C-alpha positions in Angstrom: 0.0 0.0 0.0 2.9 2.3 0.8 4.4 1.5 -2.6 1.2 2.6 -4.2 1.3 6.0 -2.4 4.6 6.7 -4.0 2.7 6.9 -7.3 5.5 6.3 -9.8 7.8 9.0 -8.3 10.7 6.5 -8.5 10.6 6.3 -12.3 13.1 9.0 -12.9 15.7 8.4 -10.2 18.2 6.6 -12.6 20.8 9.4 -12.2 21.1 9.0 -8.4 21.8 6.2 -6.0 19.2 5.0 -3.5 21.0 2.7 -1.2 18.5 0.1 0.0 15.5 2.5 0.0 13.1 0.1 -1.7 14.2 -2.8 0.5 13.4 -0.8 3.7 10.0 0.4 2.7 7.3 -1.2 4.8 3.8 -1.8 3.4 2.0 -1.0 6.7 3.0 2.6 7.4 3.5 5.4 4.8 5.2 7.6 7.5 8.1 5.2 7.7 9.1 6.1 4.1 11.0 9.2 5.2 13.3 7.2 7.5 14.3 4.7 4.9 15.6 7.1 2.1 19.4 7.0 2.4 21.9 9.9 2.1 22.6 9.7 -1.6 19.2 10.6 -2.9 19.4 13.8 -4.8 16.2 15.9 -5.3 16.8 17.4 -8.8 14.7 14.9 -10.8 11.7 15.2 -13.0 8.3 13.6 -12.4 5.7 12.5 -14.8 3.0 12.3 -12.1 -0.2 13.2 -13.9 -2.3 14.4 -11.0 -2.2 17.9 -9.4 0.5 18.2 -6.7 1.1 21.2 -4.6 4.9 21.9 -4.3 6.3 24.3 -1.7 9.8 25.5 -1.5 10.7 26.6 2.0 13.5 29.2 2.0 14.3 32.2 4.1 14.2 34.5 1.1 12.2 32.5 -1.4 8.8 31.9 0.3 7.0 33.1 -2.7 8.0 30.0 -4.7 5.1 27.8 -5.4 3.5 25.7 -8.0 0.1 24.2 -8.2 0.9 21.6 -10.9 4.7 21.3 -10.7 5.3 23.3 -13.8 5.7 27.0 -12.6 8.1 26.8 -9.8 9.4 30.4 -9.7 8.4 33.7 -8.1 6.7 36.4 -10.0 9.1 38.8 -11.7 12.2 36.5 -11.3 13.8 33.9 -13.6 12.3 30.5 -13.7 13.8 27.8 -11.6 14.2 24.1 -12.3 11.1 22.0 -11.7 11.4 19.9 -8.5 8.9 17.7 -6.7 8.9 17.4 -2.9 8.5 13.7 -3.5 5.3 13.7 -1.4 6.8 15.7 1.5 10.2 14.1 1.4 12.7 16.4 3.2 15.3 17.9 0.9 18.3 18.0 3.2 22.1 17.6 2.8 21.7 14.0 3.9 19.9 13.4 0.6 22.7 15.0 -1.5 25.7 13.1 -2.8 28.5 15.6 -2.6 30.3 14.3 -5.7 27.0 14.4 -7.7 26.4 17.9 -6.4 29.7 19.3 -7.7 29.4 17.3 -10.9 26.0 18.9 -11.5 27.4 22.3 -10.4 30.2 22.2 -13.0 27.8 21.4 -15.8 26.2 24.8 -15.5 27.4 27.6 -17.8 25.7 30.6 -16.3 25.3 32.1 -12.8 21.5 32.1 -13.2 21.5 28.3 -13.8 23.6 27.8 -10.7 21.4 29.9 -8.5 18.3 28.2 -9.8 19.8 24.8 -9.0 21.0 25.7 -5.5 17.6 27.2 -4.7 16.0 23.8 -5.2 18.0 22.4 -2.3 16.6 23.3 1.2 19.7 22.6 3.3 23.4 22.6 2.2 26.6 22.6 4.2 28.4 25.9 4.1 31.3 24.4 2.1 28.9 23.3 -0.7 27.2 26.7 -0.7 30.6 28.4 -0.9 31.4 26.0 -3.7 28.4 27.3 -5.5 29.6 30.9 -5.1 33.0 29.8 -6.3 31.5 28.2 -9.4 29.6 31.4 -10.1 33.0 33.2 -10.1 34.4 30.7 -12.6 31.5 31.2 -14.9 31.6 34.9 -14.7 35.4 34.9 -15.3 34.9 33.1 -18.6 32.6 35.9 -19.7 35.3 38.4 -19.0 33.7 40.2 -16.2 33.4 38.7 -12.7 30.8 41.3 -11.5 27.3 39.8 -11.5 24.5 41.5 -13.4 22.2 43.6 -11.3 19.2 41.4 -11.7 21.2 38.4 -10.3 22.6 40.4 -7.4 19.1 41.6 -6.4 17.5 38.2 -6.9 16.0 36.5 -3.9 18.1 33.4 -4.7 21.4 35.2 -4.5 20.3 37.2 -1.4 19.3 33.9 0.3 22.7 32.5 -0.5 24.5 35.5 0.9 22.3 35.6 4.0 23.5 32.1 5.0 27.0 33.5 5.3 26.1 36.8 6.8 23.8 35.5 9.5 26.5 34.2 11.9 30.0 33.8 10.3 31.3 32.2 13.6 29.3 29.1 12.8 30.9 28.6 9.4 33.7 26.1 8.8 37.1 27.4 7.9 36.8 26.2 4.3 33.3 27.6 4.0 34.3 30.9 5.5 37.3 31.6 3.3 35.8 30.3 0.1 32.7 32.4 0.6 34.8 35.4 1.4 36.9 34.9 -1.7 33.9 34.4 -4.0 31.9 37.3 -2.7 35.0 39.6 -2.9 35.3 38.7 -6.6 31.6 39.0 -7.3 30.8 42.1 -5.3 34.2 43.8 -4.8 33.1 46.4 -2.3 35.4 46.4 0.7 32.8 48.5 2.6 30.1 45.9 2.1 28.6 44.9 5.5 28.7 41.2 4.5 32.3 41.3 3.4 33.3 43.3 6.5 31.7 40.6 8.7 33.4 37.8 6.9 36.8 39.5 6.9 36.5 40.2 10.7 35.8 36.5 11.3 38.7 35.5 9.1 41.0 38.0 11.0 39.8 36.6 14.3 40.6 33.0 13.3 43.9 34.0 11.8 45.0 35.7 15.0 44.0 32.6 17.0 46.1 30.5 14.6 43.1 28.4 13.7 43.4 28.4 9.9 44.8 25.5 8.0 47.3 25.9 5.1 44.7 25.9 2.3 42.5 28.4 4.1 45.5 30.7 4.7 46.3 30.6 1.0 42.8 31.5 0.0 42.6 34.2 2.6 45.9 35.7 1.4 44.8 36.0 -2.2 41.4 37.4 -1.2 42.9 40.1 0.9 45.3 41.1 -1.9 42.3 41.3 -4.2 40.3 43.4 -1.7 43.0 45.7 -0.3 46.0 45.3 -2.6 49.4 43.8 -1.9 50.1 46.4 0.8 47.6 44.7 3.2 49.3 44.4 6.6 47.5 41.1 7.4 49.4 39.4 4.5 52.6 39.5 6.5 51.0 37.5 9.3 49.6 35.0 6.8 53.0 34.4 5.2 54.6 34.1 8.7 52.1 31.4 9.6 52.7 29.6 6.3 56.4 29.6 7.0 55.7 27.7 10.2 53.8 24.9 8.5 55.5 21.7 7.2 55.8 21.9 3.4 54.7 18.2 3.2 51.2 19.4 4.2 51.0 21.7 1.2 49.2 20.6 -2.0 50.7 21.6 -5.3 47.9 24.2 -5.6 48.9 25.6 -2.2 52.5 25.8 -3.2 51.7 27.8 -6.3 49.4 30.0 -4.3 52.2 30.8 -1.9 54.3 31.8 -4.9 51.5 34.1 -6.0 51.3 35.6 -2.5 55.0 36.4 -2.5 54.8 37.6 -6.0 52.4 40.3 -4.9 55.2 42.0 -3.0 58.4 41.4 -5.1 60.2 44.2 -3.2 60.1 41.9 -0.1 61.6 38.9 -2.0 65.0 39.4 -0.3 63.4 39.3 3.1 61.7 36.0 2.2 64.6 34.5 0.3 65.2 31.7 2.9 61.5 30.7 2.7 61.7 30.9 -1.1 64.8 28.7 -1.2 62.8 26.0 0.8 59.8 26.3 -1.5 62.0 26.2 -4.7 63.7 23.0 -3.5 60.5 21.4 -2.3 58.7 22.3 -5.6 61.1 20.0 -7.5 59.2 17.1 -6.1 55.8 18.5 -7.2 56.5 19.4 -10.8 55.1 16.2 -12.2 51.8 16.8 -10.4 51.3 20.3 -11.7 48.7 21.2 -14.3 49.7 23.4 -17.2 48.0 26.4 -15.5 50.0 25.9 -12.3 53.2 25.4 -14.3 52.6 28.7 -16.0 51.8 30.5 -12.8 54.9 29.1 -11.0 57.2 30.1 -13.8 55.7 33.6 -13.8 56.2 34.0 -10.1 59.8 32.8 -10.4 60.3 35.6 -13.0 58.7 38.3 -10.9 60.6 37.2 -7.8 63.9 37.1 -9.8 64.7 33.5 -8.7 67.7 33.1 -10.9 69.1 30.7 -8.3 66.2 28.3 -8.9 67.5 27.2 -12.3 67.1 23.5 -11.5 63.4 24.1 -10.9 63.1 26.1 -14.2 64.8 23.3 -16.1 62.5 20.6 -14.6 59.4 22.7 -15.3 60.5 23.2 -19.0 60.8 19.4 -19.4 57.3 18.9 -18.2 56.0 21.8 -20.3 57.1 19.8 -23.3 54.6 17.0 -22.3 51.7 19.3 -22.0 52.3 22.0 -24.5 49.1 21.3 -26.4 47.0 21.8 -23.2 48.3 25.3 -22.5 46.1 28.2 -23.3 47.6 31.0 -25.4 48.1 33.2 -22.3 49.7 30.4 -20.3 52.1 29.4 -23.1 53.0 33.1 -23.5 53.9 33.3 -19.8 56.0 30.1 -20.2 57.9 31.6 -23.1 58.5 34.8 -21.2 59.9 32.9 -18.3 62.2 30.8 -20.5 63.4 34.1 -22.2 64.0 35.7 -18.8 66.0 32.8 -17.4 67.9 32.3 -20.7 66.9 28.7 -21.0 66.4 26.8 -24.2 65.7 23.1 -24.7 66.0 21.1 -27.9 62.9 19.0 -27.0 60.9 22.1 -26.1 61.8 23.7 -29.4 60.9 20.6 -31.4 57.5 20.4 -29.6 56.9 24.1 -30.1 57.6 23.7 -33.8 54.9 21.0 -34.1 52.5 23.1 -32.0 52.9 26.3 -34.0 53.0 24.6 -37.4 49.7 22.8 -36.7 47.9 25.7 -35.2 49.5 28.7 -36.8 46.4 30.3 -38.3 44.5 30.0 -35.1 47.1 31.2 -32.6 46.7 34.4 -30.7 48.8 37.2 -32.3 50.4 38.0 -29.0 51.5 34.4 -28.6 52.9 34.3 -32.2 55.0 37.4 -31.5 56.2 35.9 -28.2 57.2 32.7 -30.0 59.3 34.7 -32.4 60.8 36.7 -29.6 61.8 33.5 -27.9 63.5 32.2 -31.1 65.2 35.6 -31.6 66.5 35.9 -28.0 67.8 32.3 -28.1 69.1 32.6 -31.7 67.0 29.6 -32.6 66.5 29.4 -36.4 63.5 27.1 -36.7 62.3 27.0 -40.3 59.0 25.3 -39.4 58.2 28.1 -37.0 59.4 30.9 -39.2 57.5 29.5 -42.2 54.3 29.0 -40.3 54.5 32.5 -38.8 55.2 34.1 -42.2 52.1 32.3 -43.6 50.1 33.5 -40.6 51.1 37.1 -41.1 50.3 37.0 -44.8 46.9 35.7 -44.1 46.0 37.7 -41.0 48.2 40.8 -41.0 45.3 43.0 -39.9 45.2 41.2 -36.5 48.7 42.2 -35.5 49.4 45.5 -33.7 52.5 47.5 -34.6 54.5 46.2 -31.7 53.4 42.6 -32.5 54.3 43.1 -36.1 57.8 44.3 -35.2 58.4 41.4 -32.8 57.3 39.0 -35.6 59.4 40.5 -38.4 62.6 41.4 -36.6 63.8 37.8 -36.0 63.8 37.2 -39.8 66.5 39.8 -40.2 68.3 39.0 -37.0 68.6 35.3 -37.9 69.1 35.9 -41.6 66.2 33.9 -42.9 63.9 34.4 -45.9 60.8 32.2 -45.8 59.5 30.6 -49.0 56.8 33.3 -49.3 59.2 36.2 -48.7 57.8 38.3 -51.5 54.2 38.0 -50.2 55.4 38.6 -46.6 57.2 41.9 -47.4 54.5 43.0 -49.7 52.0 42.6 -46.9 54.3 44.4 -44.5 54.8 47.3 -47.0 51.0 47.7 -47.4 50.6 47.8 -43.6 53.3 50.4 -43.3 51.8 52.5 -46.0 48.4 52.6 -44.3 49.5 52.6 -40.6 52.9 54.3 -40.7 52.0 56.8 -38.0 50.8 54.1 -35.7 54.3 52.6 -35.3 56.4 54.1 -32.4 59.5 55.7 -34.0 62.0 53.3 -32.4 59.9 50.3 -33.1 59.6 51.4 -36.8 63.4 51.9 -37.0 64.1 48.5 -35.6 61.6 46.9 -38.0 63.0 48.6 -41.1 66.6 48.0 -40.1 65.9 44.2 -39.7 64.4 44.1 -43.2 67.6 45.6 -44.6 69.6 42.8 -43.0 68.0 40.2 -45.3 68.3 42.5 -48.4 64.6 43.5 -48.3 65.5 47.2 -48.3 62.8 49.6 -47.2 63.6 52.1 -50.1 60.0 53.5 -50.0 60.4 54.6 -46.4 64.1 55.8 -46.3 63.1 59.3 -47.1 60.8 59.4 -44.1 63.2 58.0 -41.6 66.0 60.3 -42.7 63.8 63.3 -42.5 64.3 65.9 -39.7 60.7 65.4 -38.6 61.1 61.6 -38.0 64.5 62.1 -36.3 62.9 64.6 -34.0 60.2 62.1 -33.2 62.8 59.5 -32.6 64.7 61.6 -30.2 61.5 62.5 -28.3 62.0 64.5 -25.1 65.6 63.4 -24.7 68.4 65.8 -25.6 70.2 63.2 -27.7 69.5 60.0 -29.6 70.7 56.7 -28.1 73.7 55.1 -29.6 71.8 52.0 -30.9 69.3 54.1 -32.9 72.1 56.2 -34.4 74.0 53.0 -35.4 70.9 51.6 -37.0 70.3 54.8 -38.9 73.9 54.9 -40.0 73.8 51.3 -41.3 70.6 52.0 -43.2 72.2 55.0 -44.7 75.3 53.0 -45.7 72.9 50.4 -47.2 71.2 53.0 -49.3 74.6 54.0 -50.7 76.0 50.5 -51.3 72.9 48.5 -52.2 70.3 51.0 -53.3 72.1 53.3 -55.8 68.8 54.3 -57.3 67.7 55.9 -54.0 67.8 59.7 -54.5 66.0 60.9 -51.4 67.3 62.8 -48.4 70.6 61.8 -46.8 71.3 61.2 -43.2 72.9 64.2 -41.7 76.5 63.7 -40.4 75.5 64.6 -36.8 73.3 61.5 -36.7 76.1 59.2 -38.0 78.3 57.0 -35.8 82.0 56.2 -36.3 81.7 52.6 -35.2 79.0 49.9 -35.3 80.4 48.3 -32.2 77.8 49.0 -29.5 77.6 47.8 -25.9 74.7 45.5 -26.8 76.5 44.2 -29.9 73.4 44.6 -32.0 75.2 45.5 -35.3 78.6 43.7 -34.8 79.6 40.8 -32.6 83.0 41.2 -30.9 85.7 38.7 -31.9 86.0 35.5 -29.9 89.3 36.0 -28.1 90.3 32.3 -27.7 89.6 31.6 -31.4 91.5 34.8 -32.3 94.6 33.6 -30.4 94.6 30.3 -32.2 94.3 32.0 -35.6 97.0 34.6 -34.7 99.5 31.8 -33.9 98.9 30.2 -37.2 99.2 33.5 -39.1 102.5 34.3 -37.4 103.8 30.9 -38.5 102.5 31.4 -42.0 103.6 35.0 -42.6 106.7 34.9 -40.5 106.0 37.8 -38.2 103.3 39.7 -36.3 104.2 42.7 -38.5 102.3 41.4 -41.5 98.7 41.6 -40.1 96.7 44.0 -37.9 93.8 43.2 -35.5 90.6 45.0 -34.7 90.9 47.5 -37.5 88.2 50.2 -37.6 87.4 51.1 -41.2 86.2 54.4 -42.4 82.9 52.7 -43.0 82.2 52.0 -39.3 82.9 48.2 -39.4 85.6 46.7 -37.3 87.7 44.1 -39.1 89.0 41.2 -37.0 92.2 40.8 -39.0 93.4 42.9 -41.9 96.2 41.9 -44.3 97.4 44.3 -47.0 98.6 43.2 -50.4 100.6 45.1 -53.1 99.9 45.1 -56.8 101.8 41.8 -57.2 99.9 40.1 -54.4 102.7 40.3 -51.8 101.9 40.8 -48.2 102.8 44.3 -46.9 103.6 45.3 -43.3 100.5 46.7 -41.7 102.3 50.0 -41.0 102.5 50.8 -44.7 99.7 52.7 -46.3 101.3 53.3 -49.7 101.1 50.9 -52.6 98.3 49.0 -51.0 96.4 47.3 -53.9 94.1 45.0 -52.0 92.9 44.6 -48.4 92.0 41.2 -47.0 89.5 41.1 -44.2 89.5 38.0 -42.1 86.3 37.4 -40.3 87.1 35.1 -37.4 83.6 33.9 -36.7 83.0 32.4 -33.3 79.8 30.5 -32.2 78.1 33.8 -31.2 78.1 34.9 -34.8 75.9 32.0 -35.8 72.4 30.8 -35.1 72.2 28.3 -32.2 73.7 25.0 -33.0 74.0 26.0 -36.7 76.4 27.1 -39.4 74.0 29.8 -40.4 75.4 33.3 -40.0 73.4 35.9 -38.1 71.9 38.7 -40.2 74.3 41.4 -38.8 77.3 39.3 -39.7 76.1 38.4 -43.2 75.4 42.1 -43.8 78.9 43.1 -42.6 80.6 40.7 -44.9 78.3 41.7 -47.8 79.1 45.4 -47.2 82.9 44.8 -46.9 82.9 43.0 -50.3 81.0 45.9 -51.8 83.6 48.3 -50.3 86.3 46.4 -52.1 87.7 44.1 -49.4 88.5 40.5 -50.1 86.5 38.8 -47.3 87.9 35.5 -45.9 85.7 33.7 -43.5 87.4 31.7 -40.7 84.5 29.9 -38.9 85.0 28.2 -35.6 83.7 24.9 -36.6 86.5 24.6 -39.3 89.2 25.5 -36.8 87.9 23.0 -34.3 88.5 20.2 -36.8 92.2 20.9 -37.0 94.3 18.6 -34.9 97.8 20.3 -35.0 99.6 23.5 -35.6 100.8 22.3 -38.9 97.3 21.6 -40.1 96.3 25.1 -39.0 99.0 26.7 -41.1 98.0 24.6 -44.1 94.4 25.6 -43.6 95.2 29.4 -43.4 97.4 29.1 -46.5 94.6 27.6 -48.4 92.2 30.3 -47.3 94.5 33.2 -47.9 96.6 32.2 -50.9 94.5 30.0 -53.0 95.3 29.9 -56.8 92.7 32.5 -57.7 93.4 34.9 -54.8 96.6 36.3 -56.3 98.4 36.5 -52.9 102.0 35.6 -52.0 104.2 35.6 -49.0 
């Protein structure tokens, strides 16, 4: 008989577990039914009961909810809520709710309205689960780009009821429920003067001073206070002090990364916390394999902000695990990873290979900022990756309008720096020229100069823009508020001017005024010339002395009238005989030896950098006989005699016309 009174309400409980409910139902008393429904019965199911059923939803702020037929369960003037039966007066309590099912259901919602409608159907929930609902609302709103809730949601009775549970008596809340609710409401409301937030913060402060918060609660509280009051919040010091007293073995990977973020908020105090940071850096080595891509990115970012150059073992290990998960990173996360690797000067062959595959497969869908950061990484580490460069060139040709001036410069400059022309070079530079013609004034002067200079390094000379950059107006813009132009800008202008003379004889526009020209391309940052490798030079010098008979017959580090510095210069007379370097008369030919160490080449490559290729090209146009002595050829020589024979072949081959 009791089974009859249930009236088919059990038909749609397939999503939930009812542990022994049917076995415990007695046929004699209907009232015994309530006692036999076990803890895992969840109330968000549909009913097909055909008869009229009066459903009431008892809630402190939602007493207007009612339905006469089970179909209109929402208050007048507010969004509709999910239809839910009371299962013939079954009590909807937390004992009926399976926690895992609750969070699974919660995570399936994609709007704050859906979450509030769902929570409103549950009469009683633990504070941790209610706080979890608020946290999920934060996640949903973050995806929409604005964490602030719409006014209609903030003023809805469902949201007010949820807030009222936390504001009624915060001292009754669990630590987890308290700090999670405080964090979520801070993000959603954001008003430090809110009565509710002030009450929650006061209770958090009270428990903090008593030392009653666990590690995870301390971490959440710290980040919430930073969001609410900024990194200067005095309470943050107490939180970090208490965290220092905890055993690191009790920290989860998420807690460790949160501690990094707390310390990152006040980088000026990093020196004071260095001992604590050293412990965390060392401990984190054991956690790397358990980190998600998001946490890896955040940890690397914190290491950069905190200038943890001594944590190189951690950076290396993180980079190894980044390789395994590179496809799972968001564009923003991967950009942060690249920034960190650039900052710490780390490059990894396996990372580069994986990055090549990732960029090549997704080039047309990648974020422009990420594309420019990938090229910056290759440029900083001198990595000439043809798959990456070709994919990026194709991306720019197809989607140039998506790139800002600064992104465009970061994308194009590495082609010149690493001396590489992609297969679609003509289309690439045609697209760049069209962009410059339409958006010339949008480029900052120094950015524009770097961009055009890099184009000239690979013989894509910006002839149509030389008149503009040599004009007094542009030079004044380039100088800005400073009383003088920086040396690098002057050197780039001078080399462009030299290029216009040597390689663009048809250019008839304005010339660069002498006051803007430098005497030497050697700059502190070595942007236009790379200093000679001293150890390689010593080896070559010994061989030259053996070959020529004396140090008198060659000179070193010779500054030419054309701003370039020649590593070794040898003078020949009309008959091809070597002259002492002190003689300037009767010099028929000058031989420029370019002693090229590893720093003049792309990483792990025999491919010259753009600045070195340009230097050798210009020296040839100026009449020098250029002889390249690359390090990888010298390293193959096994004896001093082999070195002399090698130099003889380089300097005095049959067609060189030289004698000694």
